[in-house]
Structure formats: C-alpha cells, structure tokens
N, CA, C and O atoms as CSV, one atom per row, in Angstrom:
chain,resi,resn,atom,element,x,y,z
A,1,MET,N,N,-75.068,46.918,10.026
A,1,MET,CA,C,-74.498,46.320,11.203
A,1,MET,C,C,-75.473,46.499,12.370
A,1,MET,O,O,-76.144,47.524,12.483
A,2,VAL,N,N,-75.535,45.499,13.220
A,2,VAL,CA,C,-76.410,45.520,14.389
A,2,VAL,C,C,-75.576,45.908,15.608
A,2,VAL,O,O,-74.472,45.398,15.800
A,3,VAL,N,N,-76.111,46.812,16.428
A,3,VAL,CA,C,-75.408,47.273,17.624
A,3,VAL,C,C,-76.310,47.186,18.852
A,3,VAL,O,O,-77.535,47.228,18.747
A,4,VAL,N,N,-75.681,47.065,20.007
A,4,VAL,CA,C,-76.376,47.121,21.285
A,4,VAL,C,C,-76.007,48.464,21.894
A,4,VAL,O,O,-74.833,48.729,22.152
A,5,ARG,N,N,-77.002,49.315,22.124
A,5,ARG,CA,C,-76.722,50.657,22.635
A,5,ARG,C,C,-77.877,51.155,23.488
A,5,ARG,O,O,-78.875,50.458,23.672
A,6,LEU,N,N,-77.729,52.378,24.012
A,6,LEU,CA,C,-78.752,52.981,24.862
A,6,LEU,C,C,-79.707,53.819,24.027
A,6,LEU,O,O,-79.302,54.460,23.057
A,7,ALA,N,N,-80.980,53.807,24.413
A,7,ALA,CA,C,-81.993,54.683,23.832
A,7,ALA,C,C,-82.591,55.469,24.991
A,7,ALA,O,O,-83.068,54.875,25.957
A,8,ARG,N,N,-82.573,56.783,24.910
A,8,ARG,CA,C,-82.990,57.618,26.021
A,8,ARG,C,C,-84.497,57.720,26.117
A,8,ARG,O,O,-85.205,57.780,25.112
A,9,GLY,N,N,-84.967,57.738,27.349
A,9,GLY,CA,C,-86.380,57.953,27.639
A,9,GLY,C,C,-86.471,58.856,28.844
A,9,GLY,O,O,-85.505,59.540,29.180
A,10,GLY,N,N,-87.609,58.869,29.497
A,10,GLY,CA,C,-87.765,59.692,30.687
A,10,GLY,C,C,-88.149,61.118,30.347
A,10,GLY,O,O,-88.575,61.417,29.232
A,11,ALA,N,N,-87.990,61.989,31.326
A,11,ALA,CA,C,-88.368,63.386,31.169
A,11,ALA,C,C,-87.130,64.270,31.268
A,11,ALA,O,O,-86.022,63.791,31.512
A,12,LYS,N,N,-87.339,65.557,31.076
A,12,LYS,CA,C,-86.248,66.493,31.211
A,12,LYS,C,C,-85.686,66.410,32.637
A,12,LYS,O,O,-86.440,66.438,33.610
A,13,ALA,N,N,-84.388,66.311,32.749
A,13,ALA,CA,C,-83.677,66.214,34.024
A,13,ALA,C,C,-83.969,64.927,34.798
A,13,ALA,O,O,-83.553,64.811,35.951
A,14,ARG,N,N,-84.674,63.949,34.198
A,14,ARG,CA,C,-84.915,62.642,34.818
A,14,ARG,C,C,-84.688,61.561,33.760
A,14,ARG,O,O,-85.646,60.963,33.271
A,15,PRO,N,N,-83.428,61.310,33.406
A,15,PRO,CA,C,-83.142,60.363,32.325
A,15,PRO,C,C,-83.437,58.920,32.699
A,15,PRO,O,O,-83.345,58.526,33.861
A,16,PHE,N,N,-83.787,58.158,31.704
A,16,PHE,CA,C,-84.007,56.720,31.812
A,16,PHE,C,C,-83.595,56.140,30.468
A,16,PHE,O,O,-83.995,56.652,29.422
A,17,PHE,N,N,-82.805,55.083,30.487
A,17,PHE,CA,C,-82.283,54.526,29.245
A,17,PHE,C,C,-82.706,53.080,29.077
A,17,PHE,O,O,-82.628,52.286,30.015
A,18,ASN,N,N,-83.154,52.741,27.875
A,18,ASN,CA,C,-83.400,51.350,27.509
A,18,ASN,C,C,-82.157,50.833,26.807
A,18,ASN,O,O,-81.546,51.546,26.011
A,19,ILE,N,N,-81.782,49.598,27.100
A,19,ILE,CA,C,-80.682,48.952,26.395
A,19,ILE,C,C,-81.320,48.175,25.250
A,19,ILE,O,O,-82.066,47.222,25.475
A,20,VAL,N,N,-81.021,48.585,24.025
A,20,VAL,CA,C,-81.710,48.043,22.861
A,20,VAL,C,C,-80.728,47.489,21.836
A,20,VAL,O,O,-79.561,47.879,21.786
A,21,VAL,N,N,-81.235,46.571,21.026
A,21,VAL,CA,C,-80.516,46.047,19.861
A,21,VAL,C,C,-81.138,46.733,18.659
A,21,VAL,O,O,-82.355,46.690,18.475
A,22,THR,N,N,-80.311,47.363,17.843
A,22,THR,CA,C,-80.828,48.148,16.731
A,22,THR,C,C,-79.855,48.145,15.564
A,22,THR,O,O,-78.701,47.740,15.702
A,23,ASP,N,N,-80.330,48.597,14.426
A,23,ASP,CA,C,-79.464,48.795,13.272
A,23,ASP,C,C,-78.645,50.063,13.519
A,23,ASP,O,O,-79.175,51.055,14.018
A,24,LYS,N,N,-77.389,50.033,13.181
A,24,LYS,CA,C,-76.496,51.159,13.428
A,24,LYS,C,C,-76.980,52.442,12.749
A,24,LYS,O,O,-76.711,53.537,13.242
A,25,ARG,N,N,-77.690,52.318,11.628
A,25,ARG,CA,C,-78.119,53.499,10.874
A,25,ARG,C,C,-79.351,54.172,11.446
A,25,ARG,O,O,-79.666,55.298,11.061
A,26,SER,N,N,-80.064,53.510,12.363
A,26,SER,CA,C,-81.273,54.120,12.912
A,26,SER,C,C,-80.916,55.154,13.973
A,26,SER,O,O,-79.832,55.119,14.555
A,27,ARG,N,N,-81.847,56.073,14.211
A,27,ARG,CA,C,-81.609,57.139,15.174
A,27,ARG,C,C,-81.554,56.597,16.596
A,27,ARG,O,O,-82.021,55.491,16.865
A,28,ARG,N,N,-80.984,57.381,17.501
A,28,ARG,CA,C,-80.783,56.938,18.880
A,28,ARG,C,C,-82.069,56.455,19.526
A,28,ARG,O,O,-82.093,55.393,20.149
A,29,ASP,N,N,-83.130,57.222,19.383
A,29,ASP,CA,C,-84.403,56.869,19.999
A,29,ASP,C,C,-85.414,56.343,18.998
A,29,ASP,O,O,-86.611,56.310,19.285
A,30,GLY,N,N,-84.949,55.932,17.830
A,30,GLY,CA,C,-85.838,55.470,16.773
A,30,GLY,C,C,-86.196,54.006,16.911
A,30,GLY,O,O,-86.264,53.465,18.015
A,31,ASN,N,N,-86.426,53.368,15.760
A,31,ASN,CA,C,-86.811,51.962,15.743
A,31,ASN,C,C,-85.712,51.088,16.323
A,31,ASN,O,O,-84.528,51.397,16.194
A,32,PHE,N,N,-86.107,50.004,16.957
A,32,PHE,CA,C,-85.138,49.039,17.451
A,32,PHE,C,C,-85.667,47.641,17.226
A,32,PHE,O,O,-86.864,47.448,17.015
A,33,ILE,N,N,-84.771,46.660,17.270
A,33,ILE,CA,C,-85.132,45.268,17.027
A,33,ILE,C,C,-85.664,44.632,18.300
A,33,ILE,O,O,-86.695,43.960,18.289
A,34,GLU,N,N,-84.940,44.853,19.413
A,34,GLU,CA,C,-85.328,44.216,20.669
A,34,GLU,C,C,-84.819,45.037,21.849
A,34,GLU,O,O,-83.716,45.581,21.805
A,35,ARG,N,N,-85.625,45.122,22.897
A,35,ARG,CA,C,-85.223,45.764,24.149
A,35,ARG,C,C,-84.730,44.656,25.075
A,35,ARG,O,O,-85.476,43.726,25.382
A,36,ILE,N,N,-83.474,44.750,25.522
A,36,ILE,CA,C,-82.918,43.680,26.352
A,36,ILE,C,C,-82.632,44.123,27.786
A,36,ILE,O,O,-82.108,43.339,28.578
A,37,GLY,N,N,-82.964,45.348,28.126
A,37,GLY,CA,C,-82.751,45.785,29.502
A,37,GLY,C,C,-82.974,47.270,29.653
A,37,GLY,O,O,-83.442,47.943,28.734
A,38,PHE,N,N,-82.628,47.778,30.843
A,38,PHE,CA,C,-82.735,49.208,31.095
A,38,PHE,C,C,-81.654,49.656,32.055
A,38,PHE,O,O,-81.041,48.845,32.749
A,39,TYR,N,N,-81.425,50.980,32.087
A,39,TYR,CA,C,-80.472,51.606,32.997
A,39,TYR,C,C,-81.115,52.870,33.538
A,39,TYR,O,O,-81.543,53.732,32.771
A,40,ASN,N,N,-81.184,52.982,34.868
A,40,ASN,CA,C,-81.741,54.154,35.527
A,40,ASN,C,C,-80.617,54.814,36.324
A,40,ASN,O,O,-80.305,54.368,37.429
A,41,PRO,N,N,-80.001,55.874,35.778
A,41,PRO,CA,C,-78.845,56.474,36.443
A,41,PRO,C,C,-79.178,57.209,37.737
A,41,PRO,O,O,-78.277,57.492,38.526
A,42,ILE,N,N,-80.436,57.521,37.970
A,42,ILE,CA,C,-80.790,58.272,39.179
A,42,ILE,C,C,-81.591,57.428,40.163
A,42,ILE,O,O,-82.383,57.963,40.938
A,43,ALA,N,N,-81.391,56.119,40.138
A,43,ALA,CA,C,-82.092,55.217,41.061
A,43,ALA,C,C,-81.658,55.521,42.494
A,43,ALA,O,O,-80.481,55.764,42.760
A,44,ARG,N,N,-82.618,55.503,43.404
A,44,ARG,CA,C,-82.343,55.800,44.810
A,44,ARG,C,C,-82.740,54.612,45.676
A,44,ARG,O,O,-83.702,53.907,45.369
A,45,GLY,N,N,-82.011,54.396,46.737
A,45,GLY,CA,C,-82.379,53.388,47.728
A,45,GLY,C,C,-82.481,51.988,47.153
A,45,GLY,O,O,-81.518,51.460,46.597
A,46,GLN,N,N,-83.650,51.395,47.292
A,46,GLN,CA,C,-83.874,50.017,46.862
A,46,GLN,C,C,-84.288,49.896,45.396
A,46,GLN,O,O,-84.519,48.786,44.917
A,47,GLU,N,N,-84.385,50.999,44.683
A,47,GLU,CA,C,-84.763,50.947,43.269
A,47,GLU,C,C,-83.682,50.231,42.465
A,47,GLU,O,O,-82.490,50.347,42.749
A,48,GLU,N,N,-84.123,49.500,41.472
A,48,GLU,CA,C,-83.201,48.777,40.597
A,48,GLU,C,C,-82.611,49.766,39.593
A,48,GLU,O,O,-83.351,50.473,38.909
A,49,SER,N,N,-81.280,49.818,39.503
A,49,SER,CA,C,-80.658,50.786,38.602
A,49,SER,C,C,-80.345,50.196,37.228
A,49,SER,O,O,-80.317,50.918,36.232
A,50,ILE,N,N,-80.109,48.886,37.177
A,50,ILE,CA,C,-79.806,48.269,35.888
A,50,ILE,C,C,-80.372,46.854,35.860
A,50,ILE,O,O,-80.270,46.104,36.831
A,51,ARG,N,N,-80.971,46.511,34.726
A,51,ARG,CA,C,-81.456,45.151,34.483
A,51,ARG,C,C,-81.050,44.789,33.065
A,51,ARG,O,O,-81.198,45.589,32.141
A,52,LEU,N,N,-80.538,43.581,32.903
A,52,LEU,CA,C,-80.048,43.161,31.605
A,52,LEU,C,C,-80.359,41.686,31.411
A,52,LEU,O,O,-80.070,40.867,32.283
A,53,ASN,N,N,-80.945,41.345,30.273
A,53,ASN,CA,C,-81.236,39.956,29.943
A,53,ASN,C,C,-79.975,39.341,29.331
A,53,ASN,O,O,-79.709,39.502,28.140
A,54,GLN,N,N,-79.202,38.631,30.165
A,54,GLN,CA,C,-77.916,38.088,29.735
A,54,GLN,C,C,-78.048,37.070,28.599
A,54,GLN,O,O,-77.182,37.000,27.727
A,55,ASP,N,N,-79.135,36.276,28.607
A,55,ASP,CA,C,-79.325,35.285,27.543
A,55,ASP,C,C,-79.423,35.961,26.174
A,55,ASP,O,O,-78.784,35.535,25.213
A,56,ARG,N,N,-80.224,37.010,26.101
A,56,ARG,CA,C,-80.397,37.706,24.822
A,56,ARG,C,C,-79.124,38.453,24.419
A,56,ARG,O,O,-78.797,38.525,23.235
A,57,LEU,N,N,-78.408,39.006,25.394
A,57,LEU,CA,C,-77.152,39.682,25.094
A,57,LEU,C,C,-76.145,38.691,24.509
A,57,LEU,O,O,-75.463,38.999,23.531
A,58,THR,N,N,-76.053,37.517,25.103
A,58,THR,CA,C,-75.159,36.481,24.605
A,58,THR,C,C,-75.548,36.066,23.188
A,58,THR,O,O,-74.686,35.873,22.330
A,59,TYR,N,N,-76.848,35.932,22.952
A,59,TYR,CA,C,-77.318,35.575,21.608
A,59,TYR,C,C,-76.893,36.632,20.586
A,59,TYR,O,O,-76.319,36.298,19.549
A,60,TRP,N,N,-77.173,37.900,20.878
A,60,TRP,CA,C,-76.866,38.953,19.909
A,60,TRP,C,C,-75.375,39.101,19.675
A,60,TRP,O,O,-74.948,39.370,18.552
A,61,ARG,N,N,-74.580,38.929,20.716
A,61,ARG,CA,C,-73.124,38.959,20.516
A,61,ARG,C,C,-72.689,37.782,19.643
A,61,ARG,O,O,-71.781,37.909,18.822
A,62,GLY,N,N,-73.341,36.651,19.828
A,62,GLY,CA,C,-73.009,35.457,19.048
A,62,GLY,C,C,-73.287,35.604,17.573
A,62,GLY,O,O,-72.605,34.992,16.751
A,63,VAL,N,N,-74.281,36.407,17.220
A,63,VAL,CA,C,-74.594,36.597,15.796
A,63,VAL,C,C,-73.913,37.840,15.225
A,63,VAL,O,O,-74.204,38.247,14.100
A,64,GLY,N,N,-72.998,38.450,16.007
A,64,GLY,CA,C,-72.168,39.518,15.452
A,64,GLY,C,C,-72.535,40.934,15.828
A,64,GLY,O,O,-71.996,41.872,15.240
A,65,ALA,N,N,-73.423,41.132,16.776
A,65,ALA,CA,C,-73.777,42.494,17.174
A,65,ALA,C,C,-72.622,43.136,17.938
A,65,ALA,O,O,-71.990,42.500,18.781
A,66,GLN,N,N,-72.360,44.398,17.630
A,66,GLN,CA,C,-71.327,45.155,18.332
A,66,GLN,C,C,-71.952,45.845,19.538
A,66,GLN,O,O,-73.097,46.293,19.477
A,67,VAL,N,N,-71.203,45.930,20.634
A,67,VAL,CA,C,-71.699,46.559,21.858
A,67,VAL,C,C,-71.025,47.917,22.001
A,67,VAL,O,O,-69.807,48.025,21.857
A,68,SER,N,N,-71.820,48.967,22.289
A,68,SER,CA,C,-71.251,50.297,22.454
A,68,SER,C,C,-70.385,50.336,23.709
A,68,SER,O,O,-70.599,49.538,24.622
A,69,PRO,N,N,-69.412,51.246,23.775
A,69,PRO,CA,C,-68.544,51.337,24.957
A,69,PRO,C,C,-69.314,51.596,26.255
A,69,PRO,O,O,-68.960,51.057,27.303
A,70,THR,N,N,-70.349,52.405,26.189
A,70,THR,CA,C,-71.136,52.700,27.384
A,70,THR,C,C,-71.871,51.460,27.872
A,70,THR,O,O,-71.894,51.186,29.072
A,71,VAL,N,N,-72.463,50.718,26.965
A,71,VAL,CA,C,-73.167,49.493,27.352
A,71,VAL,C,C,-72.173,48.462,27.872
A,71,VAL,O,O,-72.486,47.716,28.799
A,72,GLU,N,N,-70.988,48.412,27.291
A,72,GLU,CA,C,-69.945,47.494,27.779
A,72,GLU,C,C,-69.600,47.818,29.232
A,72,GLU,O,O,-69.436,46.909,30.047
A,73,ARG,N,N,-69.489,49.096,29.559
A,73,ARG,CA,C,-69.214,49.521,30.932
A,73,ARG,C,C,-70.353,49.124,31.858
A,73,ARG,O,O,-70.106,48.676,32.977
A,74,LEU,N,N,-71.597,49.280,31.413
A,74,LEU,CA,C,-72.753,48.916,32.228
A,74,LEU,C,C,-72.833,47.407,32.450
A,74,LEU,O,O,-73.259,46.963,33.515
A,75,ILE,N,N,-72.431,46.623,31.465
A,75,ILE,CA,C,-72.419,45.163,31.616
A,75,ILE,C,C,-71.447,44.769,32.716
A,75,ILE,O,O,-71.763,43.924,33.554
A,76,LYS,N,N,-70.270,45.373,32.718
A,76,LYS,CA,C,-69.281,45.096,33.756
A,76,LYS,C,C,-69.806,45.524,35.127
A,76,LYS,O,O,-69.611,44.827,36.123
A,77,GLN,N,N,-70.470,46.672,35.162
A,77,GLN,CA,C,-71.029,47.201,36.422
A,77,GLN,C,C,-72.120,46.253,36.940
A,77,GLN,O,O,-72.196,46.004,38.143
A,78,ALA,N,N,-72.947,45.734,36.062
A,78,ALA,CA,C,-74.007,44.800,36.473
A,78,ALA,C,C,-73.409,43.491,36.969
A,78,ALA,O,O,-73.939,42.877,37.895
A,79,GLY,N,N,-72.308,43.062,36.358
A,79,GLY,CA,C,-71.642,41.845,36.790
A,79,GLY,C,C,-71.070,41.966,38.184
A,79,GLY,O,O,-71.145,41.023,38.971
A,80,LYS,N,N,-70.494,43.125,38.503
A,80,LYS,CA,C,-69.946,43.360,39.834
A,80,LYS,C,C,-71.065,43.421,40.877
A,80,LYS,O,O,-70.906,42.926,41.993
A,81,ALA,N,N,-72.192,44.028,40.512
A,81,ALA,CA,C,-73.317,44.140,41.448
A,81,ALA,C,C,-73.936,42.777,41.727
A,81,ALA,O,O,-74.405,42.526,42.837
A,82,ALA,N,N,-73.944,41.893,40.731
A,82,ALA,CA,C,-74.538,40.559,40.905
A,82,ALA,C,C,-73.638,39.655,41.739
A,82,ALA,O,O,-74.126,38.743,42.407
A,83,ALA,N,N,-72.330,39.898,41.707
A,83,ALA,CA,C,-71.385,39.035,42.451
A,83,ALA,C,C,-71.312,39.376,43.922
A,83,ALA,O,O,-70.566,38.740,44.666
C-alpha cells in the first residue's frame, strides 16, 4: 500500500519534515517514491512553515494512496492559511 506521510530531517532539537509518498513497509526516513512538500514546525516570522504540491497530492489520492492523520491535519492547516 502507498501512503503519504512525514519523513523527519533536520538536526537534534531542530526538526524539519518532508511530506513524502512511500510504500507503507519502508522505514520512516527510508526510501520514498516522491517528495511532495515540507513542514517546518519551528518557522519564525516570514519563513514558510508548510509547502504542499496540491496537484501531486490529488494525483496520489486518486490512485489510492492513504494519507496519514498528521498529514491530513497539515493539509487542512495549509488550506486555512491559503484562504
């Protein structure tokens, strides 16, 4: 099964997450099929905290990819910020 989830990056105490499409069996930070965005939980001021390629997300959902609950929450948060 294909899932859309977060893959952690960054340094200790400075998290940065990539929003990736991956096989459910692969490790959290392991191989992925496609990177469709990022989430920076500690963004300050004018820094961009979330970016998401909506076209690719729509495509992957259309072919049956499941979205993790955390990514689903971030999608809603990005939608509110864009409006």
